[in-house]
N, C-alpha and C positions, 0 to 999 in steps of 0.2 A: 739215935740222934747224933750227928756228927759235929764236932767242934772246929772243923775246918772251914775256912772262908771259901766260898765258891770260886772256881777258877774259870776264867774265859779260855776259849780256844786259842791256839797260837796264832791264828789268822786275824783274830779280832783285836782291836786297839781299845784299851780302856779309855774312859773319859779323862781328860787331862794329859794324855800322852803326847799329843800334838803341841800343847802348851809348854810341856817340859822340853821337848826337842827344840822348839823355837827359842825358848830361854837359854838353853845350852849354846845355841849358835850365837844369839846376841851377847851372851857372856863372853864367848871366845873372841868375838870382834872387839869388845871392849878391853879384854886382856892384851890382845896384840896391840891395840891403840895405846894402852899404858906402857907396854914395853918400848914402843916407838917414841913416846914422849919422855920417857925417863932416860933412854939411851944417850941422847945428847948432852944431858946433864952430867953423866959419868965421862963422857968422851971429850968434853970440853968444847963442844960445837955449840952453835947458836941454838937456842930453844925454839921449838916448833911454835907455829901460831896458835892463838887461843882456841880456834875451832878443834884442834887435835885434842886439847884438854877436854873439851865438851864431849867428844867421842868416847873418852875414857869413862864417862859416866854410864855408858851402856853396860859396863859390868854390873852395876846395881840394878839396872832395869832388867837384864837377863836373869839375875838371881831372883828377883821378884816374880818374874814370869814363871820360872821353873818351880818356885815354891807355891805359887797359885795352882800350877798344874798338879803338883803333888797333893795339895789339899783337895782339889777337886776329885782326884783319883781316890784318895782316902775316903771321902764322903760317899763316893759311889760304891766302894767296897763295903762300907758300913750298911748302906741301904740294901745291897744284895744279900749280906748276911742276915739283916733283920728280916727280909722277905723270906728267906729260906727257913729261919727259925719259926716264923709265924705260920708258914705253910706246912711245916713238918719235915720237909726235905726237898 
């Protein structure tokens, strides 16, 4: 009996991988928007319109998406490990 978690092949993507990738992209867009909205405050320029501040909220949305993908991946790994333990290998 092995105590290792079953590993998928390198060509297969685990459940939740796509959600994590999308979350990282959305988070990056929100981070760039945050930098763009904060820069005028330090440079003494006029602040950006309110819509730019709403785009900053994508950081939180991206983080939540990535976290949901990680939880989905963890759940799938636990199911696979339980199935292997139940079947004997």
